ChimeraX commands (.cxc) that place a marker at each C-alpha (Angstrom):
marker #1 position -10.94,0.46,13.27 radius 0.5
marker #1 position -10.63,0.07,9.68 radius 0.5
marker #1 position -14.75,0.53,9.27 radius 0.5
marker #1 position -14.10,4.22,10.76 radius 0.5
marker #1 position -11.08,4.73,7.97 radius 0.5
marker #1 position -13.10,2.74,5.65 radius 0.5
marker #1 position -16.00,5.57,6.64 radius 0.5
marker #1 position -14.12,8.74,7.75 radius 0.5
marker #1 position -12.36,8.53,3.69 radius 0.5
marker #1 position -16.11,7.70,2.18 radius 0.5
marker #1 position -17.46,10.94,3.59 radius 0.5
marker #1 position -15.09,13.29,2.90 radius 0.5
marker #1 position -15.28,11.41,-0.93 radius 0.5
marker #1 position -18.59,12.98,-0.37 radius 0.5
marker #1 position -18.07,16.40,-0.17 radius 0.5
marker #1 position -15.59,17.09,-2.38 radius 0.5
marker #1 position -17.78,15.31,-4.84 radius 0.5
marker #1 position -19.93,18.13,-6.18 radius 0.5
marker #1 position -17.32,20.11,-6.72 radius 0.5
marker #1 position -14.87,18.22,-9.12 radius 0.5
marker #1 position -18.21,19.26,-11.75 radius 0.5
marker #1 position -15.20,20.40,-14.43 radius 0.5
marker #1 position -14.14,16.60,-15.17 radius 0.5
marker #1 position -15.57,13.25,-14.25 radius 0.5
marker #1 position -14.11,12.31,-12.04 radius 0.5
marker #1 position -13.11,12.79,-8.48 radius 0.5
marker #1 position -8.45,13.07,-8.18 radius 0.5
marker #1 position -7.17,12.86,-4.76 radius 0.5
marker #1 position -3.39,12.64,-4.46 radius 0.5
marker #1 position -0.82,12.11,-1.80 radius 0.5
marker #1 position 0.88,9.80,1.01 radius 0.5
marker #1 position 2.13,6.51,-0.61 radius 0.5
marker #1 position 1.28,5.23,3.14 radius 0.5
marker #1 position -2.67,6.30,2.60 radius 0.5
marker #1 position -3.14,5.13,-0.27 radius 0.5
marker #1 position -4.01,1.77,-0.60 radius 0.5
marker #1 position -6.40,2.64,1.89 radius 0.5
marker #1 position -7.84,5.60,-0.35 radius 0.5
marker #1 position -8.00,3.47,-3.57 radius 0.5
marker #1 position -10.08,0.89,-1.49 radius 0.5
marker #1 position -12.40,4.11,-0.30 radius 0.5
marker #1 position -12.66,5.15,-4.08 radius 0.5
marker #1 position -13.45,1.44,-5.73 radius 0.5
marker #1 position -16.25,1.45,-2.72 radius 0.5
marker #1 position -17.60,5.33,-4.04 radius 0.5
marker #1 position -17.44,4.63,-7.06 radius 0.5
marker #1 position -19.37,0.45,-7.06 radius 0.5
marker #1 position -22.31,2.40,-4.77 radius 0.5
marker #1 position -23.08,5.61,-5.39 radius 0.5
marker #1 position -22.81,5.30,-9.25 radius 0.5
marker #1 position -20.72,7.71,-9.81 radius 0.5
marker #1 position -17.31,7.30,-11.24 radius 0.5
marker #1 position -14.46,5.93,-9.45 radius 0.5
marker #1 position -12.42,8.39,-8.35 radius 0.5
marker #1 position -8.63,8.70,-9.79 radius 0.5
marker #1 position -6.46,8.56,-6.79 radius 0.5
marker #1 position -2.20,8.73,-6.85 radius 0.5
marker #1 position 1.06,7.91,-4.85 radius 0.5
marker #1 position 2.20,11.43,-5.17 radius 0.5
marker #1 position 4.26,11.09,-1.53 radius 0.5
marker #1 position 2.20,13.41,1.63 radius 0.5
marker #1 position 4.67,16.86,0.11 radius 0.5
marker #1 position 3.98,16.21,-3.17 radius 0.5
marker #1 position 0.70,15.86,-3.01 radius 0.5
marker #1 position 0.05,19.20,-0.41 radius 0.5
marker #1 position 2.11,20.96,-2.90 radius 0.5
marker #1 position -0.14,19.54,-5.73 radius 0.5
marker #1 position -3.23,20.23,-4.03 radius 0.5
marker #1 position -2.70,24.79,-2.65 radius 0.5
marker #1 position -1.56,25.30,-6.17 radius 0.5
marker #1 position -4.77,26.24,-6.65 radius 0.5
marker #1 position -8.68,25.34,-8.40 radius 0.5
marker #1 position -9.89,23.67,-11.32 radius 0.5
marker #1 position -9.46,20.98,-13.52 radius 0.5
marker #1 position -5.90,20.57,-13.41 radius 0.5
marker #1 position -5.31,20.63,-10.18 radius 0.5
marker #1 position -6.76,17.24,-7.28 radius 0.5
marker #1 position -9.68,18.28,-5.24 radius 0.5
marker #1 position -8.48,15.78,-2.43 radius 0.5
marker #1 position -4.65,14.78,-0.98 radius 0.5
marker #1 position -4.05,12.91,1.52 radius 0.5
marker #1 position -1.59,12.50,4.78 radius 0.5
marker #1 position 0.29,10.62,6.48 radius 0.5
marker #1 position 1.35,13.39,9.36 radius 0.5
marker #1 position 0.89,16.40,10.47 radius 0.5
marker #1 position 0.24,19.65,8.04 radius 0.5
marker #1 position 4.04,22.29,8.04 radius 0.5
marker #1 position 2.86,25.92,8.75 radius 0.5
marker #1 position 4.27,26.82,5.48 radius 0.5
marker #1 position 1.36,23.83,3.37 radius 0.5
marker #1 position -1.89,25.47,5.75 radius 0.5
marker #1 position -0.15,28.70,4.72 radius 0.5
marker #1 position -0.20,28.18,1.17 radius 0.5
marker link #1:1,2 radius 0.2
marker link #1:2,3 radius 0.2
marker link #1:3,4 radius 0.2
marker link #1:4,5 radius 0.2
marker link #1:5,6 radius 0.2
marker link #1:6,7 radius 0.2
marker link #1:7,8 radius 0.2
marker link #1:8,9 radius 0.2
marker link #1:9,10 radius 0.2
marker link #1:10,11 radius 0.2
marker link #1:11,12 radius 0.2
marker link #1:12,13 radius 0.2
marker link #1:13,14 radius 0.2
marker link #1:14,15 radius 0.2
marker link #1:15,16 radius 0.2
marker link #1:16,17 radius 0.2
marker link #1:17,18 radius 0.2
marker link #1:18,19 radius 0.2
marker link #1:19,20 radius 0.2
marker link #1:20,21 radius 0.2
marker link #1:21,22 radius 0.2
marker link #1:22,23 radius 0.2
marker link #1:23,24 radius 0.2
marker link #1:24,25 radius 0.2
marker link #1:25,26 radius 0.2
marker link #1:26,27 radius 0.2
marker link #1:27,28 radius 0.2
marker link #1:28,29 radius 0.2
marker link #1:29,30 radius 0.2
marker link #1:30,31 radius 0.2
marker link #1:31,32 radius 0.2
marker link #1:32,33 radius 0.2
marker link #1:33,34 radius 0.2
marker link #1:34,35 radius 0.2
marker link #1:35,36 radius 0.2
marker link #1:36,37 radius 0.2
marker link #1:37,38 radius 0.2
marker link #1:38,39 radius 0.2
marker link #1:39,40 radius 0.2
marker link #1:40,41 radius 0.2
marker link #1:41,42 radius 0.2
marker link #1:42,43 radius 0.2
marker link #1:43,44 radius 0.2
marker link #1:44,45 radius 0.2
marker link #1:45,46 radius 0.2
marker link #1:46,47 radius 0.2
marker link #1:47,48 radius 0.2
marker link #1:48,49 radius 0.2
marker link #1:49,50 radius 0.2
marker link #1:50,51 radius 0.2
marker link #1:51,52 radius 0.2
marker link #1:52,53 radius 0.2
marker link #1:53,54 radius 0.2
marker link #1:54,55 radius 0.2
marker link #1:55,56 radius 0.2
marker link #1:56,57 radius 0.2
marker link #1:57,58 radius 0.2
marker link #1:58,59 radius 0.2
marker link #1:59,60 radius 0.2
marker link #1:60,61 radius 0.2
marker link #1:61,62 radius 0.2
marker link #1:62,63 radius 0.2
marker link #1:63,64 radius 0.2
marker link #1:64,65 radius 0.2
marker link #1:65,66 radius 0.2
marker link #1:66,67 radius 0.2
marker link #1:67,68 radius 0.2
marker link #1:68,69 radius 0.2
marker link #1:69,70 radius 0.2
marker link #1:70,71 radius 0.2
marker link #1:71,72 radius 0.2
marker link #1:72,73 radius 0.2
marker link #1:73,74 radius 0.2
marker link #1:74,75 radius 0.2
marker link #1:75,76 radius 0.2
marker link #1:76,77 radius 0.2
marker link #1:77,78 radius 0.2
marker link #1:78,79 radius 0.2
marker link #1:79,80 radius 0.2
marker link #1:80,81 radius 0.2
marker link #1:81,82 radius 0.2
marker link #1:82,83 radius 0.2
marker link #1:83,84 radius 0.2
marker link #1:84,85 radius 0.2
marker link #1:85,86 radius 0.2
marker link #1:86,87 radius 0.2
marker link #1:87,88 radius 0.2
marker link #1:88,89 radius 0.2
marker link #1:89,90 radius 0.2
marker link #1:90,91 radius 0.2
marker link #1:91,92 radius 0.2
marker link #1:92,93 radius 0.2
view
């Protein structure tokens, strides 16, 4: 099960890797519960891909959603993690 989670997160990181072209690292925010797993995947991704290790921040699920939904560009995160279902208001944002 643990390997499946790493594989899924790694795939998500790889899918967004090319979208972070405005800065040299992928930025991930969100759940403090998911933070240790995201950090492990980010370190593995950086070590195996030759790309910089993504920056992972523990902002909480709601804080991560707010940051993620605030726009597109260098100042906003590329990926958000959640330890709960997305709310309707977050989905609309």
